[in-house]
N, C-alpha and C positions, 0 to 999 in steps of 0.2 A: 377690112376684115378685123374682127374683134380679137382680143387676146385669147378668149376662150376658143374661138375658131382656129387660131394659130396653134394653140396647144393640142387641139384635136387633130389637126392636120399633121402635126409632128408625130403623134401616136400612130396614125395610119401609115405615114411614110416609113416609120421605123419598122412596122410589121411587114410592109411591102418589100423592104430590103431583103427579106428572107424568101421571097417568092420563088426564085430560081432554085434555091436549095430544097425547099419544101415541096416543090412541084416535080421533083425527080423521083423516079422509082415508084414504090408502093404508095407514097404520100400524095401523089398527083390527084387521085380521085377524092381524097379527103379534103384538100385545101383549094382546089381549083375554083369552085363556086364561091368560096369565101373571099378569095382574092379578087374575083370579079366584083363582088358586092362592095368591098373596100375601095376599089378603084372608082366605082360609081359614086360612093359617098365623097370621095376626094374631089371629084369633079363638081359636086353640088354643095361643097362645104359652105360657100357663101350664103346659101339659102337656109341653112340649118340654124334654128334658134337654140341656144344652149344656156344652161345654168351651171354655176360653179360646181355643185355637187355631182352633176352628170359627168363633167369633164374629169373631176377627181376620180370617180369610179372607173372611167375609161382609162385614165393614166395608171391606176392600180391594176386593172386587168391587163394592160399592156406590159407592165412590169412583171406580173405573174407569168404571162405567156413567155416573155423573154427569159425569165429565170428557168423555165422548163426546157428551153432550148440549149442552155449552157451545159457544157460537159460537167460531170459530177466533180471532177477535180477542181474546176473553177468554182463550183458552188461551195466546196469545202474551204477553199481559200477565202472566199467572200465571207463565209460564216466566221472564220477565224478573225478576219479584219473587224467584223461587227462586234465580236466579243472583246477585242482589244480596246475599242473605243469606250 
């Protein structure tokens, strides 16, 4: 498995960690199919040819998705930390 495949696998696994939380209540119908697709990609990751730019975009999309899931108080704290750097 290449480094790019490992990085993609990490992104997919990170998102799948939220499956239980996002598949509860009203969100179930919105994310159920997407989680199935991600699981399918995870099973076939060895067959996927990747380039660095694609993986970077997927990592950025994963980061954006995760930032949307964080509570607003956590976002504010993260923003303050970035400003202090």
